[in-house]
N, C-alpha and C positions, 0 to 999 in steps of 0.2 A: 172232347173235340179238340179242344187249345194246342191238346198233347201233339194231335196227331198232324198238327199242320207244320209245315218245313218252316225254319225257322228265318230263310230269303223269303218267304209267301207272307210274313206276319204284317201286318199295316206299320208303316212307318209313325212313333209314336210326333204329338208335337213339341218342338225342341224350347222349352220353357225359357224364356228371360232372364236375367240376373235377379229380378225384385221375385218372381217366382220361386226359383232357387231359395234364393235366404228365407224367405217365408216357411218352405219345405222344411230347408235344414230348424230353423227354430221349432217347427212344430213336431218333427222328429225326436231334436232335442227334451221338449216337453213331456215327449212320451217314453222317455226312459224314468225310472224312478228304482229306490231303493224299498224293498217288503222286508217286513217280518217274518221268518220260515219259522214252522213248529216249535223250534229251540229257541226262537229267540232272536236270531241271527239277522243280521241286515245284510240282504242281497240284490245283486244288480238284475234288471228285467228292462228288456230292450221293448223295441216297437212294437215284434210279433207275439210278446211272451204272454203266456196263457194267465199271466198272473196281472195284463197290461188294465189297469181302471180305470175309465177317464175321470179328471177330478171335476168336471164341472164347475169352476169358478170357486175351489174350496179347496185348503192346502191339504198335503198327502195328510200332515200332523192332527189333523182334526178329523181327517173321515178312518183314522188307523191309531186310536188312543194310547196304543201300547208301546208307539212311538218315542213318548214323553220318557222311556226309561229304555229306551234302545240302545244309549251307549252304554250302557253293559253288558253288551252280545259283545263291545271290544275288549270285555278284560278275558285275560287267559286264566285257564285255571293252573295251579300252579304247585299243588299237593303231588307232586314225586318225588319226594324224599325219599322214599323206599326203592324207587326203581335206579336210582343212582345209589343206592348203597348196596343195593343188588350188585353192583357192577364195582364195585370199593371205591365209590367216588363220594365226598362230601362238597354240597355245593359251599360252605365255608372255609375247605382247603387252600392251602396255600401252591397246590398241583394246579388247583382252577384259577387263582389269581396268576400264577406264571403261564399258563395256556391262553389265556382271555389277553397278557399284555403281549405274548407271541403273537396271536391274532391281531392285534392293532398295530401293529409295529411294523408285521411282514406282509400280511394279506388282503388288509382293510381294505387298501388304492382299489381293489377287484370285487369288494363287495361291497360296495359302495349303497346297495339296496337292504343295508343294515343301517340305521342311524344312530350312532355312536354314544352321544351324547343321552338322548332320551331311553337305551338299553342302559348305560350302566345307571345313569340315576334310577333306574327301576331295580335292577339289580343290588344297590348298595342302598335304595331304601325296602319297605316295610315288605314288597311283594306283595302285597292284596289289590288287587282288583289292577290288574297291571295291564297296560296296552301295545308296549314295546316290548313286554319280556317275557320270557316262558323258559321251564326246566326243557325243554327240549330242545329252544334255540343255543339256550346255553350253554349246551352240551355238544351242540352242533360246532357252535364258535370255537369251545376248544378244542374238537378235535380235529380243524380246520389249524387252528395255534398250536397243537404238539405237535404235528405235522414239520413241522419248520425250526422246533427248536433245538436248541445246540446243543441242548444235553439229551444223551441218547435213552436214558431211563426215561426222560418225560415224554422223549416221541413214541416209547412202549406206551405209554397211556390214551395214544390217538384210538388205536380201537377198542378201547373202553367207552371214553367218551363218545364215540361213533355210535355205536351198539343199544349204548343207554338212549342219545338221542333219536335214533329210530327205534327205540321198543314205545318212549313215549310217545311221539307224533303218529307211530300208526295205531295208538287205540286212541289218542286224543283229538288228533289233527284233523282227519275225513271229516269224523261227524259235524265238527263247529269252525268254521271259516276264522280265521282272523289273521290279522296283519305277522306276528310270530310264526303261526304255522306257513306263511308264503315264504319268509323270508329262513323256516328252518329247510323246508322242503329245498328249496334252492340250494343252501350251502350242500345240504347232505347229497344233490347233483352233483356240483364239483368234486364234494371229498370221491364219489362215485367213479366218476367220471378220470378224474387223479390217479386211483388203483387199477383201471381200466374196467370196468366196470362198467362196460358203456350204454348196454342195454339198461340196467338199472338206473343209471345217472342220465338218461334218455330221460325217462318215465317218470323218476321226481323231479326233474325241471319242468315237466310238461304238467303234474299236479302245481305245479308251486303257478306258475303262468293260467294254466284255467282258475286257481282262485282266484286270484290277483282283479282276473275279471269276475269272477262273481262277487269281489267285494265292492266291485265299482271303482277299483281304482284308476280305468281308464278314461275316465271323466275327471276333470279336473275338479277336486275335493270341494271348492267355493260353489259347487251347485249344489252338494249335499249338505250344506250346511244348516238349513232350515229343517232336514228328516234325520241327521244322524248327529246328536247329541255328544258324542266321542270325540266330535270336533270342535272343542273346545276353546282352542288359540289360533293366534296365528302360525304357531311353530308347530300344532297338530296338522294344518294344511303342508306346510311345509315338507312336515314328515313322509305324507303322503304322495305328495310330488316326488319328493327323493326317492321312495321305495321302488315308485313306478317310472322313471329313469330307470333306475341300478336294476331292475327286472327285464326294461327294453337293450340295454345294453350287452346283460348276460346271456339273453338269446342269441342274438347275435354273435356271441363268442363262441356260445356252444353250438352254433350253427355250421361258424366256420372250423371248429374241430369236427366236428363229426359228420360233416358233408350232406347235413337236411336242413328242411327248408324251416326259414321263421315260421315264428309261432306270433309273435306280438306287431302289426303294422302298423308304421307309425300314420297313415292317414285312417285308421281305425279308432285314435284316441284322441283327445283333445284336452291336454293337461300344459298348463303353464310353463314356462322357461323355471329351470332353478335360482333362489336366490342365497347367496350367503347368509346363514347365521353364523353368529358371534361364535368361538368357543368358550367353552364353560371356563368357570377359573381355573378347575382342578386338570384341564383336558392335557397338560403339558406331558404328565406320564403318558397317555394312551396315544400320542400324534403317530401315526407312521412312519421309519425312516426316512429320514429327508426331510419331512418337516416340522422337527424337533425346534426347539425354540432357539434359531439361531441370529436373531437380529435381524433377520429379511423379513420385513411388514410389508411388500408387495404383493398383489394378490394370490399370485402363485407359490408364494412361500408360506402363506397362511391356512389356506384352504384345498381340500381336495376338489372342491365343486368346480373352479375355472377350469380344472382336468377332464371334468366329467361331464361339463357344456361341451367343449372340444370332443370327446367321444359319441355323443350323443349325434354330434353331425356325423361324423364318421361310422357312426352304428347306419346310417341314412346309407351310405353308399353300399353298406356292404348289405344290406339287404334287396339292394339295387340289384348288386353283384346277382343273389342268392335265389330273386325271382323273377330275374331277365336275362342272363346268361344260362346259367346254370336247370331253371328245372326241364324234366324229363318229356314232357309234353310239348315242348316248344319247341318246332323244326323249323330253324335258321336255316336260312341261306346264308353261304359264304360271306356275302356284301355286308348280310344283314348282322351275324355276328362281329363281324370286321368292324362294323359301325356301332354296334353295344360296346363293344370292348375301349374301343377308342374315348367311346365316351368316358366309360368306367375310369378308365387311367385319365383323363382328364379332369375327372371331378377328383378324382384323390389328388393330383397334383395340386389344384386350383386349392383343396382342404389345407395340403400341405404348409403350400406360399403364405396363405391369411392364417395360420396360426398366430398365436399372440405369443411375443419372444418368451413367457414364461416357459411355455410348453414346446418350444422348437428345441431338436438339437439333430446333430449330425456326426457322424463316423469320426469327426476331428474333433469336437466339441462334444463329450458325455458329461459334460460338469452336471445332468440338471438326468438323473435316471428318475426319477417321478414322472417325466413326460409319457404314462402308461399309454394314450392316445397315438403317439408315436412307433411306440414297440409294436401297436395291435394293427398300425398303417402296412409296416415294411412288411408281416407276414401276411397279411391281407394283398399286398401286390404281388408277390408270388402265388398265391394260391387264383387270383384274378386271373395271371397271364401263363402258370406253369403246363397246361395243355397245351400252349403253341409252339413252346419249345422243346415238346417231345413229337408234336404232329411230326418230322421227318421229310415236310417239303422247307424247302430255301425263299425267301420272301422277305418283303421289305415288314410288314406285320410280326413276321420270327424272328427278323432282327432287335424291332423294337421291343418285342416281351423278352429278347435275352437279355437284354441291358437292363429291363427293370429289375429281372431277375437277378441279377448278378449282383445291381447296387445292392437289390436288400438284402440279398446274403451277405455281401458284407456288412453291412451296415449292424445286421446278426452277430456277426462274428467278431464287432469291435465291441457290440453292447452286451454280449456274455463274458468277452476278457476284462471288460472291464468292471460286471458287476459281481467277477470271480475273484479279481484282485480288491475288490473294495468291499465287498459281503460275503462270499461265499455261495454257492450256487448249493449249497445245502437248502439257503433259503428261499430258492427261484421260485416264482410263481406258476400257475401252471400254464400259463401262456407263453412264457419261456422256453419250453419243453414244449411246444407247438412250436413257434417259432426256428427252434432249434433243428428239428425236423423238416421244416419245410426246405432250411438251407441246405442240411446233408442232401436232398433229393437236387438242388439246383445246383450244388460247388461238385457231385458225381459226376454232372453231365458238363459244366462249365467253368467248374475251379479245377485244382489243383488235388493232388493226394496228399497232401500237408494238411487242406483248409478241410475234407472230408475228413481225415483223423483228428484232426484237433474238435470239431463240432462233434463225433461219435463220443470222445471222451468225455467232454462238457456233457451230452446227454448222461453218459455214466453216471456223472458226479451228480447231478437231476436225480436221479433212480434212489438213492437214499431215502428222496422226499415224496417223489410220484414214482411208483410204479409203473404208469403208462411209459416213462423213459426209457424203463428197462423193457418193459416188453414192446418198444418200436426200436428201442438197440438189438435184440435180438430179431425181429421183423426183418429189418433194414440191413443187418447181416446176410439173414438168409436171402434177399433178392438180391446184393452183391454177389454170392456165392453163384446163383443160379446164372445168374448173368456173366461170370465171368468163364463157366465151363464151355468149354468147345461145344458146337453144334453136332451131336450125333449124324446126320443126316449129310453135315458137308466133308466126314470123315473117311466116307465110302468110298 
């Protein structure tokens, strides 16, 4: 009967006061829990879950004695040496060390859902009952590291690393959720997107994000300490937070690159802010480029975490972009769309102005190429405003969008030029490919032929690492040739 009643005829529900809302929120929190599945893995269940059982005043660990050994569910099976050997790889070989070194040197700032210290500690340990290492994750990181290697022979191993990681994870990963499995699927997602297999990359990222929720990473780990024996230390809790926020940022970047909805929503999670954990005594060799031991003991000089914190703030704006401005079912009139666009541009401006000094850069001062959030911001601003500059009508709104896009494109050109001189575009991150393509779109309309030629050449240099860059180079050339052809109807 209720389903047959129009929504506008439903009775108005009484408005809860603040106290009632807080009480309901607390009850909802208490209704979420971790439960052991049949394989012994701890998985998350919310208030409406079929697994929900009221505690009635006694603890979950008391009503389920199996939880006393649940921490073992966090360990990962590691006996996949035979799979690696099938692909000609030894986990103890020099090629693995070189690939890992290249990953942490060139790629790590964009893969902060991997906690470097814990992974390396498990990797160089006995690899038994590991919580933060697996053979599949090792191979996935090596695949990403080999992609950006300076040595061509090492680069050719990237495919072998990837195939080994994929073979292991598809056999072992889906049946038994774990943190390394989440990390592996997300690494493989970026790998596949980077080589142009967008559907497969999108699918892998979806598995990673859903598995992260399956493990309860969207709740702050301190909530699970009484129930999850794998959360034995403060470091364990901080690692879980870092993995969740790393996934949250990755979700927004993938949504931007593919123009698709976000999966992890800020308001659907309750995870505390990140804290800076000190580097271990042997981490100097594994620091990303720009974070080497250089005497810079400021917060932004010794840790990636301050940059991740700023990227989280930016990702919230990107989430608003993808959920407010671009959803297909939201039919906004011109006034509403303009208002939302102005608000988002203002949020980006306020975010940029409030950046701490270590995370700021301009095209006149590119000393700090580690400012990952700044790079993401410039192409996000183009993504936000590009539709307005191609709309065809002249008005104040379009003029502002043209200014935003032109400034962002100029910043991208300068950033690419600086990165090219300092490091070589063979080592460029995937986000730089996206930024380059966005800048090409802008300068093809508002810039000069020289700027477009330079960016196209830079995109070609990135294609040695990212096949997606090569695909986009061909696609942009095809579109350019089509648009330059005279309209046949006009020739009659």
